[in-house]
C-alpha positions as CSV (number, residue, x, y, z in Angstrom):
1,M,8.4,15.4,21.8
2,L,5.8,18.4,22.9
3,P,4.0,18.4,25.8
4,T,1.2,19.4,23.9
5,L,1.1,16.7,21.5
6,E,-2.1,13.7,22.4
7,A,-0.3,10.7,23.4
8,A,-1.8,7.8,21.0
9,E,-1.3,3.9,20.0
10,L,-0.4,3.4,17.0
11,P,-3.1,2.1,14.7
12,A,-3.0,-1.5,13.6
13,D,-2.3,-0.3,10.1
14,A,0.3,2.3,10.5
15,I,3.7,2.5,7.8
16,E,6.3,4.6,8.6
17,V,6.6,6.8,5.4
18,A,8.7,9.5,6.7
19,R,11.1,11.5,9.3
20,I,10.8,14.7,10.6
21,A,14.1,17.2,9.9
22,D,13.8,20.2,11.4
23,A,11.6,23.4,11.9
24,W,11.2,25.5,8.7
25,G,10.6,29.2,9.1
26,I,8.9,31.1,12.2
27,K,5.6,29.5,12.3
28,G,5.8,26.5,13.3
29,W,5.9,24.8,9.6
30,F,8.1,21.7,9.6
31,K,10.5,19.7,7.2
32,V,9.8,16.4,6.3
33,L,11.8,13.7,4.9
34,P,9.4,11.1,3.1
35,H,10.6,7.4,2.6
36,S,9.4,7.4,-1.0
37,A,10.0,10.1,-4.3
38,Q,5.8,9.7,-4.3
39,P,4.6,11.1,-0.7
40,E,0.8,10.6,-1.8
41,A,-0.1,9.1,1.7
42,L,1.6,12.3,3.5
43,F,-0.4,14.3,1.5
44,S,-3.7,12.1,1.9
45,S,-3.6,11.6,5.8
46,K,-4.8,14.8,8.5
47,R,-3.6,12.5,11.1
48,W,0.0,11.8,11.3
49,F,1.3,9.5,14.3
50,L,4.8,10.1,15.6
51,Q,7.3,8.4,17.0
52,P,10.8,9.7,19.1
53,P,13.7,8.7,17.2
54,G,16.2,6.1,18.4
55,G,13.1,3.9,20.0
56,K,13.3,6.5,23.1
57,S,9.5,5.6,23.7
58,T,7.3,3.1,22.6
59,G,4.4,5.1,22.2
60,A,2.7,7.0,19.8
61,F,1.6,10.8,19.5
62,R,-1.3,12.0,17.4
63,L,-0.5,15.3,15.3
64,T,-3.3,16.7,12.9
65,I,-2.3,18.0,9.9
66,R,-3.2,21.7,8.4
67,E,-1.6,21.7,5.6
68,A,1.4,19.7,3.8
69,K,3.0,21.0,0.8
70,E,6.0,20.1,-1.9
71,H,8.9,22.2,-1.0
72,S,12.2,21.9,-3.3
73,D,13.6,18.3,-2.1
74,C,11.2,18.0,0.8
75,I,7.6,18.2,2.3
76,V,6.4,21.1,4.5
77,A,4.0,20.8,7.2
78,S,1.9,22.6,9.4
79,S,-0.1,21.3,12.5
80,E,-2.5,23.1,15.1
81,D,-0.4,20.9,17.5
82,V,2.7,23.1,16.8
83,P,2.2,27.0,17.4
84,D,5.9,28.2,16.6
85,R,9.5,27.4,15.8
86,N,10.5,26.3,19.2
87,A,7.4,23.4,18.8
88,A,8.0,22.7,15.7
89,E,12.4,21.9,16.4
90,A,11.0,19.9,19.3
91,L,9.7,17.4,16.8
92,R,13.5,16.8,14.8
93,G,14.1,13.5,14.0
94,A,10.9,12.3,14.9
95,R,8.9,9.3,12.8
96,V,6.2,9.5,10.4
97,F,3.8,7.0,10.6
98,V,0.2,7.0,8.8
99,P,-2.4,4.6,8.7
100,R,-2.3,2.0,5.8
101,S,-6.0,2.6,5.2
102,S,-5.3,6.6,4.4
103,F,-3.3,5.7,0.9
104,P,-4.7,6.6,-1.8
105,T,-5.9,3.9,-4.7
106,A,-3.1,2.4,-6.3
107,A,-3.7,2.7,-9.7
108,Q,-4.4,-0.3,-12.1
109,D,-0.6,-2.2,-12.6
110,E,0.9,0.1,-9.6
111,Y,1.5,-0.9,-5.9
112,Y,2.5,0.0,-2.8
113,W,5.7,-2.0,-1.7
114,V,4.7,-2.3,1.7
115,D,1.5,-4.3,0.3
116,L,3.6,-6.7,-1.9
117,I,6.6,-7.5,1.1
118,G,5.8,-10.7,3.0
119,L,3.7,-12.5,-0.5
120,P,4.5,-15.8,-1.7
121,V,6.0,-15.9,-5.4
122,V,5.5,-18.8,-7.6
123,N,6.3,-19.6,-11.0
124,R,4.2,-20.4,-14.2
125,E,4.8,-24.2,-13.1
126,G,3.5,-23.6,-9.6
127,V,7.1,-23.5,-7.9
128,T,7.6,-21.8,-4.6
129,L,10.6,-19.7,-5.3
130,G,10.1,-17.8,-1.6
131,T,8.9,-14.9,0.0
132,V,9.3,-11.2,-0.8
133,R,11.6,-9.7,1.7
134,E,11.9,-6.6,0.4
135,M,11.9,-4.1,-2.5
136,L,15.2,-2.8,-3.9
137,A,15.1,0.3,-6.1
138,S,18.1,-0.4,-8.3
139,G,18.2,1.8,-11.3
140,P,16.1,1.5,-13.8
141,Q,13.6,-1.0,-12.1
142,T,12.8,-2.3,-9.1
143,T,13.3,-5.6,-8.0
144,L,11.9,-8.2,-6.0
145,V,13.8,-9.8,-3.3
146,L,13.2,-12.8,-2.0
147,E,14.1,-15.3,0.6
148,A,13.8,-19.0,1.2
149,L,15.0,-22.4,2.3
150,E,16.5,-24.8,0.2
151,N,18.0,-28.2,1.4
152,G,17.4,-26.2,5.2
153,K,20.0,-23.2,3.7
154,P,18.8,-20.1,3.1
155,V,18.1,-19.2,-0.3
156,E,18.0,-15.2,-1.6
157,R,16.8,-14.5,-4.9
158,M,16.0,-11.6,-7.0
159,I,13.5,-11.2,-10.1
160,P,13.0,-7.7,-11.6
161,F,9.8,-6.3,-10.8
162,V,9.0,-5.8,-14.4
163,S,5.9,-7.2,-16.7
164,A,8.4,-9.1,-18.6
165,F,8.7,-11.3,-15.9
166,I,5.6,-10.6,-13.4
167,D,2.6,-12.2,-14.9
168,K,0.7,-11.6,-12.2
169,V,0.6,-10.3,-8.5
170,D,-3.2,-11.3,-7.0
171,L,-3.1,-8.9,-3.3
172,S,-6.3,-10.3,-2.4
173,G,-5.2,-14.0,-3.0
174,R,-1.7,-12.8,-1.4
175,L,-0.2,-14.5,-4.4
176,I,2.9,-13.5,-6.9
177,T,3.5,-15.3,-10.3
178,V,5.9,-14.7,-12.2
179,D,8.0,-16.3,-15.9
180,W,11.1,-17.2,-13.4
181,Q,13.3,-20.5,-12.6
182,P,14.6,-21.3,-9.6
183,D,18.5,-22.0,-10.9
184,Y,18.3,-18.5,-12.9
């Protein structure tokens, strides 16, 4: 990492949203590969936090973003802290985090996956089906991947995250209600 970057602690609500791929041009711009097809969090936050790749450090560095924009299949960004190509190359592989609080507000009936992970899922009868372990982009729809224990053994369930099966997502109540049975 650059010695000119300010060391900082990751915010408690920091979410990894991208990684820096390489330098772009000669004026300190750098390519960023977002982890999402909709990288609004990168555009809405002017404070990014970087960690070196591969867990080389437990600390983080604050990067003040001057400009970020879409370019081809990636994002390119510039920062006052990165004056030239050599400095941009030093960022290669860095993991990019932004505070969850700086994400733009999701539209009605849209959710950030990070907000769904860890939520319990129950069916209409109140039977607990498990807890959301991950979200899976499976072609035409997204799928909830649940983990649960039944008779002391781990069980995995997959439920399509579509309106036909999802009755309600209550983020404030931390619960997802579905039209699904344990034996599906």
